[in-house]
C-alpha positions as CSV (number, residue, x, y, z in Angstrom):
1,M,178.1,33.8,139.1
2,K,178.1,30.8,141.4
3,S,181.0,31.2,143.7
4,L,183.8,33.5,145.0
5,K,186.1,31.7,142.6
6,D,184.3,32.9,139.5
7,T,186.0,35.5,137.4
8,Y,185.5,38.3,135.0
9,K,187.6,38.3,131.8
10,L,189.5,41.6,131.1
11,S,190.0,42.9,127.6
12,N,193.5,41.3,127.4
13,G,192.2,37.9,128.4
14,A,193.3,38.0,132.0
15,C,190.9,36.7,134.6
16,I,190.1,38.7,137.7
17,P,188.2,37.3,140.7
18,C,184.6,38.6,140.8
19,I,184.9,40.1,144.3
20,G,187.9,41.9,145.7
21,F,188.8,42.7,149.3
22,G,189.1,46.4,149.7
23,T,191.6,48.0,152.1
24,W,190.8,51.7,152.1
25,Q,191.2,53.1,155.6
26,T,192.6,49.7,156.8
27,P,195.6,50.5,159.0
28,N,199.2,49.4,158.3
29,D,199.4,47.5,161.5
30,Q,198.4,44.2,163.1
31,T,194.7,45.0,162.5
32,G,195.3,45.5,158.8
33,Y,197.5,42.5,158.6
34,E,194.9,40.3,160.3
35,A,192.1,41.7,158.1
36,V,193.8,40.5,155.0
37,R,194.7,37.2,156.5
38,H,191.1,36.6,157.5
39,A,190.0,37.6,154.0
40,L,192.3,35.0,152.4
41,V,191.2,32.3,154.8
42,D,187.6,33.1,153.9
43,G,188.3,32.6,150.2
44,Y,189.2,36.0,148.8
45,R,191.8,35.8,146.1
46,H,191.6,39.4,145.0
47,I,193.2,42.1,147.3
48,D,192.9,45.8,146.5
49,T,195.2,48.4,148.0
50,A,196.8,51.7,147.0
51,A,199.9,53.7,147.7
52,V,197.9,56.4,149.4
53,Y,196.2,53.9,151.7
54,L,199.6,53.6,153.4
55,N,199.1,49.9,154.2
56,E,201.0,48.1,151.4
57,E,203.5,46.7,153.9
58,A,200.7,45.0,156.0
59,V,198.9,43.8,152.9
60,G,202.1,42.3,151.4
61,Q,203.2,40.6,154.6
62,A,199.7,39.1,155.1
63,I,199.8,37.6,151.6
64,I,203.2,36.1,152.1
65,D,202.3,34.7,155.5
66,S,199.1,33.2,154.2
67,G,201.1,30.5,152.4
68,I,199.0,30.8,149.3
69,P,201.1,30.8,146.1
70,R,201.5,34.4,144.8
71,N,200.1,33.4,141.4
72,E,196.8,32.4,143.0
73,I,196.2,35.9,144.4
74,F,195.1,38.8,142.2
75,L,196.8,41.9,143.7
76,T,196.0,45.5,142.8
77,S,197.6,48.7,143.8
78,K,197.1,52.3,142.7
79,L,199.4,55.2,141.7
80,W,198.7,58.4,143.7
81,G,198.3,61.6,141.7
82,N,201.3,63.3,143.2
83,D,203.5,60.7,141.5
84,Y,202.1,61.2,138.0
85,G,204.5,61.7,135.1
86,Y,206.7,59.2,133.2
87,D,209.7,59.0,135.5
88,A,207.8,59.5,138.7
89,T,205.4,56.7,137.8
90,K,208.2,54.2,137.3
91,K,209.8,55.2,140.6
92,A,206.5,55.0,142.5
93,F,205.7,51.6,141.0
94,L,209.0,50.2,142.3
95,I,208.3,51.6,145.8
96,S,204.9,49.8,145.8
97,L,206.5,46.5,144.7
98,N,209.0,46.8,147.5
99,K,206.4,47.5,150.1
100,L,204.2,44.7,148.9
101,Q,207.2,42.3,148.7
102,T,206.3,41.1,145.2
103,S,207.9,41.1,141.8
104,Y,204.8,42.1,139.9
105,L,201.3,43.4,140.2
106,D,198.2,41.9,138.7
107,L,196.6,45.3,138.3
108,F,197.9,48.8,138.6
109,L,195.6,51.8,138.4
110,M,196.0,55.6,138.0
111,H,194.1,56.7,141.1
112,W,192.6,60.0,140.0
113,P,192.1,61.6,136.6
114,N,192.9,65.2,137.6
115,P,195.0,65.5,140.7
116,K,195.4,69.0,142.1
117,K,199.2,68.9,141.5
118,F,198.7,68.6,137.7
119,R,195.4,70.4,137.3
120,D,196.8,72.9,134.8
121,N,198.1,70.2,132.5
122,W,196.2,67.0,133.5
123,K,195.9,65.8,129.9
124,Q,199.6,65.7,129.3
125,S,200.3,64.4,132.8
126,N,197.8,61.5,132.3
127,A,199.3,60.7,128.9
128,E,202.9,60.5,130.2
129,T,201.8,58.5,133.2
130,W,199.8,56.0,131.0
131,R,202.8,55.6,128.7
132,A,204.8,54.4,131.7
133,L,202.1,52.0,132.7
134,E,202.0,50.6,129.2
135,E,205.8,50.0,129.3
136,L,205.5,48.3,132.6
137,Y,202.7,46.1,131.3
138,N,204.7,45.3,128.1
139,E,207.7,44.3,130.3
140,G,205.4,41.9,132.2
141,K,205.7,43.7,135.5
142,I,202.0,44.4,135.5
143,K,199.4,41.9,134.3
144,A,196.7,44.5,133.6
145,I,196.5,48.3,133.7
146,G,193.6,50.6,134.4
147,V,192.3,53.8,136.0
148,S,190.1,54.9,138.9
149,N,187.6,57.7,139.2
150,F,187.9,58.5,135.5
151,M,184.8,60.1,133.9
152,I,183.9,59.9,130.2
153,H,185.9,63.1,129.2
154,H,189.0,61.8,131.0
155,L,188.8,58.5,129.2
156,E,188.2,60.1,125.8
157,E,191.2,62.3,126.3
158,L,193.4,59.4,127.4
159,F,192.3,57.4,124.3
160,K,194.0,60.0,122.1
161,T,197.4,58.8,123.1
162,T,197.0,55.2,124.3
163,T,198.3,52.1,122.5
164,I,196.6,50.0,125.1
165,N,193.3,51.1,126.5
166,P,192.5,50.8,130.2
167,M,191.2,47.4,131.2
168,V,189.5,48.5,134.4
169,N,187.8,51.7,135.8
170,Q,187.4,51.6,139.5
171,I,184.6,54.0,140.5
172,R,182.1,54.5,143.3
173,L,179.1,52.4,142.5
174,C,176.5,51.6,145.1
175,P,172.7,51.7,145.4
176,G,171.4,55.0,144.1
177,D,174.8,56.0,142.6
178,T,174.9,54.1,139.3
179,K,176.6,56.5,136.9
180,T,174.6,55.2,134.0
181,D,176.3,57.0,131.1
182,L,179.8,56.3,132.4
183,V,179.0,52.6,133.0
184,E,177.6,52.3,129.4
185,F,180.6,54.1,128.0
186,C,183.0,51.8,129.8
187,R,181.2,48.7,128.6
188,Q,181.2,49.9,125.0
189,H,185.0,50.1,125.3
190,D,185.4,46.8,127.1
191,I,186.5,48.3,130.4
192,L,185.5,46.4,133.5
193,L,183.8,48.3,136.2
194,E,185.1,47.8,139.8
195,A,182.8,49.2,142.5
196,Y,184.5,50.8,145.4
197,S,182.4,51.8,148.5
198,P,179.7,49.3,147.3
199,L,178.0,49.7,150.6
200,G,177.9,53.5,150.3
201,T,180.5,53.8,153.1
202,G,177.9,52.3,155.4
203,K,175.0,54.4,154.3
204,V,173.1,51.5,152.9
205,F,172.3,50.2,156.4
206,N,170.1,53.3,157.0
207,V,167.9,53.1,153.9
208,P,164.4,51.8,154.7
209,E,163.8,50.3,151.2
210,L,167.0,48.3,151.4
211,K,166.1,47.0,154.9
212,Q,162.7,45.9,153.5
213,L,164.3,44.1,150.6
214,A,166.9,42.4,152.8
215,K,164.1,41.1,155.0
216,K,162.4,39.8,151.9
217,Y,165.4,37.7,150.9
218,D,166.3,36.9,154.5
219,V,169.8,38.3,154.1
220,S,171.7,41.3,155.6
221,V,171.5,44.6,153.9
222,G,175.2,44.3,153.1
223,R,174.8,40.9,151.4
224,L,171.8,42.3,149.5
225,C,173.8,45.3,148.1
226,L,176.9,43.3,147.2
227,K,174.7,40.8,145.3
228,W,173.0,43.7,143.6
229,G,176.4,44.9,142.4
230,L,177.2,41.5,141.0
231,E,173.9,41.3,139.2
232,R,174.6,44.7,137.7
233,G,177.8,43.3,136.3
234,Y,180.1,45.3,138.7
235,L,183.1,43.9,140.6
236,P,182.4,44.9,144.2
237,L,185.3,45.7,146.6
238,P,183.8,45.5,150.1
239,K,186.1,46.3,153.0
240,S,186.0,45.4,156.7
241,V,188.5,44.6,159.5
242,T,185.8,42.6,161.4
243,P,186.1,38.8,160.8
244,K,182.3,38.4,161.0
245,Y,181.7,40.9,158.2
246,I,184.7,39.8,156.1
247,K,183.2,36.4,155.9
248,E,179.6,37.6,155.5
249,N,180.6,39.7,152.5
250,T,181.6,36.5,150.6
251,Q,178.2,34.8,151.1
252,L,176.5,36.0,148.0
253,F,175.9,32.9,145.9
254,D,173.0,31.2,147.6
255,F,170.3,33.7,146.5
256,T,169.3,35.6,143.4
257,L,167.5,39.0,143.2
258,L,164.4,39.5,141.1
259,P,165.0,41.8,138.1
260,E,162.5,44.3,139.5
261,D,164.3,44.5,142.8
262,V,167.6,45.1,141.0
263,E,166.0,48.0,139.2
264,Q,164.4,49.3,142.4
265,I,167.7,49.4,144.2
266,A,169.3,51.2,141.2
267,G,166.6,53.7,141.2
268,L,167.1,54.8,144.8
269,T,168.9,57.9,143.6
270,N,171.1,59.6,146.1
271,C,170.1,57.2,148.9
272,C,173.7,56.8,149.8
273,G,175.0,60.1,148.5
274,L,176.7,60.8,145.1
275,S,180.3,61.0,144.1
276,G,182.1,64.3,144.1
277,D,183.5,65.9,140.9
278,P,187.0,64.4,140.3
279,D,188.0,67.6,138.5
280,K,187.5,69.6,141.7
281,V,189.0,67.4,144.4
282,S,191.4,69.1,146.8
283,W,194.2,66.5,146.4
């Protein structure tokens, strides 16, 4: 990939910009609004939010005020687990559209595979929820549909009832947390891997090996790790509310990592912690 404008192609043929601007923990206020505005000025055309982030209003207003045509921005939101089920999904989707002030989403994801509210019947709940997403997709209200935090057994169960398979699985992928089996499974089923927390929620900046490699390439640790994600075929979703770092996180196309360094970074197992078990989360 040569620039921020490069894309991945999803299984339905839709193109998705190769880097997204993440908004987890970004407030629904002027700070959040300005962060998205800065991201768009710096060239991002892929914005990722979620109902549970509670910032869809700020994100939507920033997109409108940017003056960039809506069809030039790839906008993602996610359905929170408490709103699973066929009817509840349809209702929650409309609420997100209203908050974002848009008539459609480019990508809509099921946020968790086994939310606590539906833990006793998660398979049925996921199937009903996915059926609603398929209908919204077929109606043209969503350009692509997918999941987040789904492991292999969740995907296998979902496949039993899908007529359209997920196009994206958004999971935690960062140095030392590479989920090799899941990544391979998704690739076998033409599911694009989006990497949230690609900087290990900041833990990458304390890893000596990453500091050494960043020095080798004369880049920041953040740029090193985001480039690593791209070279692994992930779609990273860095987040920041600081203009300096928002811009820095786009500067990934003027250097290339040696294959052995890509492998070294992947092999730093647990250097930034590992994901929790989505079947045991407390929400």
